[in-house]
N, C-alpha and C positions, 0 to 999 in steps of 0.2 A: 505494501501502500504506498502511497506517497508522501511526502511530505503533507503539503495542502490538504486532501481530503482527510489523510489521520487526527490534523487539526481542527478539522470542524468534526466530525466525528466525537472526537471528543469535548468541543464544547456543544455540543447537545449533549451528549451524555454527564455533566457543569450543569448543566439548564436544567434535564430534566429530575436530574438530582436536588439540585437549586429550589428546582418547582414545589416538590415532594415536599420538603423540609419546609420552609418556606408556605404548604396551604395549610402545612401541621402545625405552625405557628399563628398562622391567621387562623384556623380554628378554635385553635384554642384562644389565642385573642378572643372573638364572638363570644366564647364561650361564657368568663370573661362579665363581657359589656349583657349579656342575655340575662345573665346569672344577677348579675348587681339589681339590673334597672329592674327582674320581675318581682326581685324577694324585696329592694328598695320602694319600687314603684314611681313614678315621675313624682315627687315634692320632693323639699327642703334638705331630705338627707342627699339623695345622686347632686339640684342642683350645686350641691358644699363640692359635690366630690370632685363634677364638671369644673366650674369655676377657681377649683384651688389647683385647677391642674393648669389655668391659665396661662402665672406670672414662668412656672418652667417651661413652659412645652412654648412659648411666646423664646424665650431666652436657646430654647434648643435650638428654637428655628433662627435667631439669630445670627447668633455663633457657632453652638453643636453643626449641625448639617455641612454649614459653608464651611467647617473648618473640619469636616470629613472628608465632603468636595473637592477641596484643594490640599489634602495632604495626599490625598491615593495616589495623583496623576505623581507627584512628586518622588511618594515611593517608590511605583514602578515605572517610574523611569531611571531609576537605578536599577544599572544590571546587575551588580555586586552581591549575594546577599548580607554578606560583612556589613558594608556599609549599610544596606537597608534597616538591617539588624540598631544597629549604633544611633540612625535619625531618630528611629520611630519609640524604643528606649529614651531618647530627651523628647521626644513627642507628648510622652508618655508620661513624663514627672513633673513637664509642664503644669501639664493639664491636670494631675498629679493636685498640684497647691496653687491653682487661683480656682478649681470648679466648687470646693471645698470651702475656701475662704471667701467665696464671695454666696455661697449659698447659704453661711452660718451671719452671712451679712442679712442680709434677708429675712433670713429664720426669724433675728433678735425686731425687725422693721417690719412683717406680718400685720402686728395691727392698726399700723400706719398705711401703706399701700391697699392691703384688699377690701377696702372701703369701697377704693375710689376704682377698683375693676369691677363691682357690681352694688353700685349705686342702685338699684333698686331691692336690695336683698331687707330683710328685716333685719333689726340688733342680732337675734341667734342664727339669723344662718349666717353670717355676717362672719361671727363666733367660731361658728363651725366652718363654714370654709376657712380662717385661720386653723387654726389645727389642721386643717385635712390640706392647705397646703403648706407647711409647716413637712408635713411626711411624703409630698411629695416633691420638696425640694432634697429633703436625700436624694430620691432615687435621682433629678437629675445630675446630679455628684459622679456615679453611677453610669450613666447613660453616658455622657462625656469620655468619659472611660473604655468603654466600650468601644462608640467614634472609634478614637484613635487603635484600635488594638484592634477591630474589623476593617481597620483603612489598610493595616501593616498586614494583615492577612491577604485578603482581596488584592493589595501589590502582588504578595507574596503568589495571590494564580490557589490559595488553599480555603476554597469558598466556602465548602461542607464547614469546616470548622470553626466559624462560626455561628449557622445554621444551627450546629448539634446542641454549640450553649446556650442560647437563644432557647431551644423548643427543651430539653433539661432544667432552667430555667424555671418557663411558662409553665410545665407541667408543676413541678412543686410548689409554682406565686398558685395557680386556679386548683389546686389541693386545698392550702390553705386556705384559701376566701374561701371555697366549700365548706370548712368545716367552723372553722371563725364570722363570718358576716353574720350567721342568726345567731348565733350566741355572746356577742362581745360587741356587735353593734357596726353604727356603718365607718366607724372609723378603721376598721378592719380594711375594705374596699381599697383604701390609701397605700394600707399597709402589704398587703398579698401584690400590689402593682410593684412597690420602692422594691420590694424580694425577687420579683420579677426579673427586674432591671440590674440588679446587683448581683443574683446567682452567676447569670455568663459572667463579668469582666472575671472573679473565684475561679471557676471552671475552665476560659480562654490561659489566665496569666502563667501559669506553671509551663502554660505550652509553647508560648511565645519565643522561648530561648533567647526574650532578650533583657538588657540588665539598663536600670536609669542612670542617666549622666545628666549631668546640669547642662552642657548645651551643646552645638553640633551646628550646621551649616542648615540645615532642614527646618529647624526652629526660625532661623532669619526670615530665609527664604516664603514660609508658612506664612510668617507675621505680612509682609512686606504681598503677597494676594490677598491674608488676608483681611486689608487694613482698608483695599477701596469700598469691602464689602458690606463691614460691620456698622458705619454709618444710615448708608444706605436699607439696608435692608434691618436691622432697628429701629428707623420709620417704615417699610412699608408691611415686614409682621408687626406690626400694631394692629393690626385687621385680625389677629388674635383677638387682645387686648378687646378690638374695636365690638365683635361679633357677639362677644356674650354680653360685654358694658348693654351690648343695647337688645338682647332677650334675656338680660335680668329684666329690663323696665317691664315687660310683658309678664302673664299666670304664670303664678308659681307651674315647672315642670317645664315653660318653654323652651329654656336656658338646655334641659333636658335634652328633650326632644332633636333640639336643632347639632346637641353634637353626636345623640346614637347616630342622628342619618351621616352625619359629615365619616365621624367613626368608620361605618360602615362600609362606607365608602375607599376609610385612609386603607382595611383590611386588604383589601383587593389592590390599589398603588403600593400597601409595601410587598405584595406576595409577585406583581409585575415589575417590581424595580428590583430585589432578589433573584429572581429567574431571570428576566431581559435583560433589564439596562445594568447591574452591576457585573458581570462576568462580558460585559462590550470596553467599560471604561476601563482597562490596563490594559486594552487594543488601542484603543482610540487612541489614551496617550500616547504611547509609543510612535503611532502613524503620526499625530502631530511636529512631536518630537523630533521626527527624523524628517519634517517636511513631504510623508506622502500625501496628500491631497486624494487623489483621487481613492485610494483603497478606505483614507479615512471617512470620503461620504458615501464609499460604496458598504461599509461596513454598519456604520450613519442609519443609511436610507433603506439600508434589508431590518435590521430590527426595530426602524420607525414604522415601517409594512406589520410587522408582525404583534405587536401593542397594537398599532389601531382597532386592524382585527378582534382580537381580545377585549377593546373596550368598545366596539360593536356589538361586540357577540354578549359581553353581560349586561350593555342598556334597553335591545333585545328582548332577554331572558327576562331582566326586571320589568318594560312594560304588557309583556305577557302573562307573566306566574306569578310575580314578582310578590303583586295584596296576598294571593291565597296562602303564597308562604310566608310571608312575613307572619297574617294571621297564623298563620299553626304554628310558629316557632314563639311568638313574644305575645298572643292574647293569653294569657296567664297568668299566674301568682296575681298580683298590684295591676297591671297594664288592663288596657278595655279594647274591645276589637278599635274602638270611638277615637281611640288615642292611636292604635295603631294604622288605620285608617289614616291619621294625620302624616304619619311615621312616610308611607308607603308613597302619600301628597307630596312630601318635603324628599322626597327622592327623587319623586321622577321631575323635580323641581332644578333639585341639581343638577343632571346631566353632563349639562354642560362645565360644570364643574368636574366631576372623575373624566370626560373626554382628555379638555383643557392640565387638569392636572398630569393626568397620563402619558401625553404625546408635551408634555413641558420634564417630565421627569426624563427624558432620552434626551431631546434638544436643548436642557439646563448645561446638562453633563460632556453634553460635547462644546459648549463654548469652555467650562470648568476643563474639559479635558483641552483644550486649545493653550490654555493660561490665561483667555479672558476672563475675568469678573469683571469686567466693567459694564457692559451693556448686563446680565439678567441683573446688575443691583438699575441698575439706568432704568428698565421696565419697570419693576417692581416699585420703583416708587411710583412713576411716574402713571399707573395703572392702579396705584392704593390712594394717593393725590384724587382721583380724575372719581374714584371710585367712594371715599368718605363721604361727602354730599348725598350722591346718589344711595344707597346704605340707611342714612336717618332717614329720607323722608318715602322710602319704601318702603321702611320698618315702619314710622309713623303710621302711614300709611296703609298697608300691606297686613302687616304682625311678620311670620313669619314665612310666610307668601315671600313677601316684598323683597326680604333682606338674601333668602336664596335662591330668587331671581338675579339677583346684581352680582353676587357671587359665580352664579351663573357664568353670566357675561361676562363680565372683569376674566376668569382662567379661559374666556375662548379665545377674549381678543391678545389673550397674553402666549397663548400658540402660535397666534394667527402672523405675530408679531419674529415670536423664536422665529419662526419660517422663511418668511419672506426676508430677516437678516442673516440667515441662513445659506439658503439662495445668492446672495447678492452676492455673500463671500468666500462660493462655491465657485463664483462666476469671476470672479477679477483672479483669486489662484489659478483657473482657464486661460484668463489672458495675457495675466503675466505668465504662462509657461512653468510652473515649478513643477518638478519629477516629482 
């Protein structure tokens, strides 16, 4: 078997294995959301659980996820295994110092910033949100550390190890949730999520073969690429806080319904990212480093078509059988059929979010693989600026459905902008005659 077919065969095998592991993690995440929602219902406790996640998720979106996207190409571009280990050790050390320090400050200040994120909550609901937020911030520390670990494993093409760690953590976390939630109350939901984030860090760390270092050129390079992302990303990712703040002004349970619909789609997005996007990022980074743009764009186009087919298939399934399936799964415990009907309608309204975020996962990764962090940041800032007044007006006039419609429009237009920019870049490279 020649080298090229052999490489493709191996890539397909890795993608299928990642898909199986990611599907297992997605199902466990779904079970977690289902159990929390059906056990607690759409009330103060569930709203507080979701609201407490607002700032940790915001910070992860601002610094954590971009960090993973930035360091993966840096580590992948290094062909020397020892050099990669040394770089990963330094990055893990820096993350291990900064993340706990920031989390500790925010835990202390939680009684001051939580009311600002959920202005519509009662005093009792805000106090419960403070407790939930402090637990979630501990989980944030573990999430950041695992992002660095995963980037190193993916750059080394050891894709499966990270997913095995996640699967083990999710299994233990869901088991803990199942036992503890009805016995010890709603804060156990937050502790279970923190456990799910922390255990993979402990499972994977002894297998990495890296040691902590004070410094390495990769730290400076990461800082240079991350710097233009932070301010712009910090601005447009406030959409996570804005959406929850608007939902908190609606009737009790609205925030939880909005987050549940987003989370159901996020499970599918995570599955697609791990199985279809992550395996091609190291290859895209290597092609970009060699300025081999024809192969770069062919790889990007092939994977984009697969993602498009997946997204359309899921959308058609939702439209055809989504309502009876959701009723069968969620219309139990403390959830009523009427509430599940609202959930189904919200998911239909968020179809643009699903397709836009799915396509955006591969197109944004293409820019990061090229070392271009500025365009995704500028695009996010512009679209968020336009969406702020639209979201406020739509939420005031049409409630949750107005908010969902604007979110769908925003993500759809973002994807179109990514595609136009990539097409223009490809045309410039072709005209320049770059090999």
